[in-house]
N, C-alpha and C positions, 0 to 999 in steps of 0.2 A: 520541454519548451527553449531551453537555450541552444539546446544541438538544433531545434529544427531555424532558429535566427542565422546559426553561424553557417548553417547549409544554404539558406537564402542567400543570405549574403555572397558568398564564396559562388554560388551559381550567377550572381551578378556578376562579378567580377568576369567570371569567364565566358559568359556573354558578348563581354565588351572587347572581349578578344576576338571572335567568331569575324570581328567587322575588319579585320585586318587578310589584307592579300593575300592566299594561299591555306589559311587555318579552317580546318575541317573541327570542327565544335558541333557533337551530339549531346543534346542533353536530353536525355532517355526519360527523366522526370515527367516530360512534359506528356508522356504518350503510355509510363509505366501505369500499370492499373496500381491504386491502393488496397485493392483486394487481398485481405488475411492470407489467403490461397497462395499466395506468391510471397509474402514476407514471414520471417522466421519474429521477428523484432520490432519492425517497422524500418529500421534500417538496414539488416541485410536479408538477399533472397537466400528463397532456399531451392531445392531442385529445380521445382518448377519455375519459381520463377527467373533462377539464372537461365534456363532455355528461353523464356518471353522473352528476357535481356537482349539476349542475342541475336535472337527472332528482329528486334528491333534494331539495335544495331546494324545489322547483315541487312535489311529493309534500307535502314538511312544509305549505306554504303553505297547498295548498288540505284539507287533512285538521284541520286548523285554525282554517281560515276565516279567514285570517288578512287578505284582502283586504276581507270582509266587516264584521271587527270594528270596533265603533267606536271 
């Protein structure tokens, strides 16, 4: 429970950074399924979870044209 509180607090701090110009932040927890199929222990992804996480991050980069951004 304490870990979840700290992660939530940390995520809020990171989201505040996103409002700054030129800062790209993707909070994959918004899109990452909480299905145990993807997780080792609720905090760390397994092989399937790593693949899913990579797909989500790649989609974010593509959709926001980050590699094309100046």
